[in-house]
C-alpha positions as CSV (number, residue, x, y, z in Angstrom):
1,X,-43.8,-0.4,24.5
2,X,-40.1,-0.8,23.8
3,X,-38.5,-1.4,20.4
4,X,-35.0,-2.5,20.1
5,X,-33.4,-0.8,17.0
6,X,-31.1,-3.8,16.5
7,X,-34.3,-5.8,15.7
8,X,-35.5,-3.4,13.1
9,X,-34.2,-4.5,9.7
10,X,-34.5,-1.7,7.1
11,X,-32.5,-2.0,3.9
12,X,-31.6,1.6,3.5
13,X,-29.8,1.3,0.1
14,X,-32.8,-0.6,-1.2
15,X,-35.1,2.1,0.0
16,X,-32.9,4.9,-1.5
17,X,-33.0,3.0,-4.8
18,X,-36.8,3.4,-4.7
19,X,-36.6,7.2,-4.6
20,X,-37.3,8.5,-8.1
21,X,-37.3,12.2,-7.2
22,X,-34.8,13.9,-9.6
23,X,-34.7,17.1,-7.5
24,X,-33.6,15.0,-4.4
25,X,-30.8,13.3,-6.4
26,X,-29.7,16.6,-8.0
27,X,-29.6,18.2,-4.5
28,X,-27.6,15.2,-3.2
29,X,-25.1,15.3,-6.0
30,X,-24.7,19.1,-5.7
31,X,-24.2,18.7,-1.9
32,X,-21.7,15.9,-2.4
33,X,-19.7,18.0,-4.9
34,X,-19.6,20.9,-2.4
35,X,-18.5,18.6,0.4
36,X,-15.7,16.9,-1.5
37,X,-14.4,20.0,-3.3
38,X,-11.5,20.6,-0.8
39,X,-10.2,17.1,-1.8
40,X,-10.1,17.9,-5.6
41,X,-6.6,18.9,-6.7
42,X,-6.4,22.6,-7.6
43,X,-4.1,24.7,-9.8
44,X,-6.4,26.8,-11.9
45,X,-9.8,25.6,-10.5
46,X,-11.0,24.1,-13.7
47,X,-11.0,20.5,-12.4
48,X,-13.2,21.3,-9.5
49,X,-15.4,23.9,-11.2
50,X,-16.0,22.3,-14.6
51,X,-18.6,19.7,-13.6
52,X,-21.9,18.5,-15.0
53,X,-24.3,17.6,-12.2
54,X,-27.4,15.5,-13.0
55,X,-29.6,13.6,-10.7
56,X,-27.3,11.3,-8.7
57,X,-24.2,12.0,-10.8
58,X,-21.3,14.3,-10.9
59,X,-19.1,14.4,-14.0
60,X,-15.8,16.4,-14.1
61,X,-15.7,17.4,-17.7
62,X,-12.1,18.6,-18.2
63,X,-10.1,16.3,-20.5
64,X,-7.5,15.5,-17.8
65,X,-10.0,14.7,-15.0
66,X,-9.7,10.9,-15.2
67,X,-5.8,11.1,-15.1
68,X,-6.0,13.3,-12.0
69,X,-8.6,11.0,-10.4
70,X,-6.7,7.7,-11.1
71,X,-3.1,9.0,-11.3
72,X,-0.5,9.0,-8.7
73,X,0.7,12.6,-8.6
74,X,2.1,14.8,-6.0
75,X,-0.6,17.5,-5.7
76,X,0.0,21.0,-4.6
77,X,-1.4,21.6,-1.2
78,X,-1.3,25.4,-1.0
79,X,-4.8,25.9,-2.5
80,X,-6.4,22.6,-1.4
81,X,-4.5,21.1,1.5
82,X,-6.6,17.9,1.4
83,X,-6.1,17.4,-2.4
84,X,-5.7,13.7,-3.4
85,X,-6.5,11.2,-6.1
86,X,-9.9,9.6,-5.9
87,X,-11.1,12.7,-4.1
88,X,-14.6,11.4,-3.4
89,X,-13.2,8.4,-1.7
90,X,-10.7,10.5,0.3
91,X,-13.6,12.7,1.5
92,X,-15.9,9.9,2.4
93,X,-14.8,9.3,6.1
94,X,-15.3,12.9,7.2
95,X,-17.8,14.2,4.6
96,X,-20.3,11.3,4.1
97,X,-21.9,11.9,7.5
98,X,-22.5,15.5,6.4
99,X,-24.0,14.4,3.2
100,X,-26.4,12.0,5.0
101,X,-27.3,14.8,7.3
102,X,-28.1,17.1,4.4
103,X,-30.1,14.4,2.7
104,X,-32.1,13.9,5.9
105,X,-32.7,17.6,6.1
106,X,-34.1,17.5,2.6
107,X,-36.4,14.7,3.5
108,X,-37.4,16.4,6.8
109,X,-38.2,19.6,5.0
110,X,-41.0,17.9,3.1
111,X,-39.5,18.5,-0.3
112,X,-39.0,14.8,-1.2
113,X,-41.6,13.5,-3.6
114,X,-42.3,9.8,-3.3
115,X,-44.0,7.8,-6.0
116,X,-46.8,5.6,-4.8
């Protein structure tokens, strides 16, 4: 029996939306924060270290985080050579595949709890 993958239609974003496991989403947010950290501008480290991670969400809690994220500044590159505005988007091309691999590893480990 042969199955052509191009014929299999699975709506992955829809399936992910059905995952209600807070531990999985906290793991994913923590992993994404770790992966995009080199893209966060750094002077004292407060911007990259002062975060609140909840299931599926990362919040940089320093008062100037939004200005750094949306601003058009010339960031120092000595501590974080990849530093940029919109650091999560800047990291996406190279780091998103690593996030997906980590999420898959979590699922493969049997830790994911599915409802129903």
